[in-house]
C-alpha positions, 0 to 999 in steps of 0.5 A: 471489501478488505485489502488482500494479498494478490500474489502472484500478479493476476492479469487484468484487462482494466487499465489503472486510473493511477500509476506511480513507481519508486521506493517503498519503505515500511513503518518502524515498530514503534508506530504500532497502535498509534493514530494515523492521519485518517484517525484509525490506529496503525496495525503492523499486521494490517494491509495498510499504507501511507501516501502523500496524496491518494485519498484515505480508504483508497485501495492500491495494488503494490507490486514489488518490481524485483520479484513480481509479488503484489499486495492490495493495501488501503491508504490510511495515513499521510507520508512518507516523509522522506522525499525519495520514497513514494509509499510507507507500507505496514509491516504485513504488506512489506512482508507479503511483498518480500521487502525485508531490508527497509526499502524496495522498488515498487509500482503502485496501481489504482484500479476503479474495480478495487475501490469500495462501492457505497451500498445502494 
């Protein structure tokens, strides 16, 4: 399963196993192609993000609270390194959410049904 754009928000009967609200930012252009904490390369066009504690590979639904747009991202890095922010988004994820001025208010939701299930 790959992260995907989900805009506009789709209703779900399932309750999230993790929720967090706060400020999101996005990676600077200079990080494109650099190795992330998970070992993968940062791709500005991928739907990925950095979070301080969520596990690598976890799929997170990020909602822009200003416009209701939602995107699913995969956690592949650690950060953000600014205390007032809760997540660093790839450029593509920020664009999908309509975040263009560096930061935006977001809600993070982790749903068990979004997580990749191992084969077998």
